[in-house]
C-alpha angles and dihedrals in degrees: 000000000000107000093194112111124169132179112218116251093243091057093046088054096043098044096075089048093047091047092052093046094051092044089054094047093048091049092050094046101038149016103263124203122179121180135172098040088141089064092067113103095221124206097024141079120281140137117252106205121194136176114248122221105152145346089280095067098077098049089044094051093043091048096053104029107118093240140019114281136182114244140211115214137174113272089234090077090064087063101048123095113253095003093066092059092049090049092049093045091052092044094232121179113246118224129196103226115230094012132100105240115184092188091059093048089049090052092046091050091047089054092053094042089053087059095252126134119243127208120207142152109239090204088071094228144016118289097210085220136073095247118092123240126213115284126246113238094245096099091053091048093053092047090048094051097045105028091225123145124253120232112205120211128183118208123191137171094044094110122154090261093056094108094048089050094045097048091050089060099252093126093210117214113256118189137183119189114192116205134206119283117269130214107207120222117261116274110232140172128042139270114350094004090057093047090051090050091051092050090049090053092047089050090050090056090051093047088059092047089049089054089060093053135074112267092255090061099053098080111159090017097049092114097040102042112141111214118216116257 
């Protein structure tokens, strides 16, 4: 694996501007609440893991995360008018949903090996509903390979009808709660045993995210949510 990872100069210059613009837009259109910023281990590598309801989650998380992070996003975004330019300007990392993509994992590992934080959605795609789906094992694989902590974050209010509610003047409440960093248990064994251990770790991450969310958002993890201490 090549551990070298560099963000183009144009993206390094544009990111602060994009962050400020989206913060302003979200504040105008909605009632924004961010808690737990003190839990972020700034200036080092970690995985920021969020639940994924709609297309509004990534820009909301990136706009209000306490520091600049690299981000994985569905490759579909790179083919949609408007969204593709934002993704390219930010220099996001495209992911083919439902497929094993070694190149994406290599990029993600390079980000973390370079000491940078990485934001992703363990569910592997948006749910289009408030209830969480079961995670893919990718988040556990990345944590296993790098030894970095995972910072869970629960987002709510960013439903598919957010824009309709916002433009009608309702100023819906958008909230992101950032939890304490997690160190996942070691993954041991081989073959099926190893895959089961990775899925268990991915589910552990999601259980912590679920604990940061209202009960109606927990979905698959309703019975296993781990509430913050």
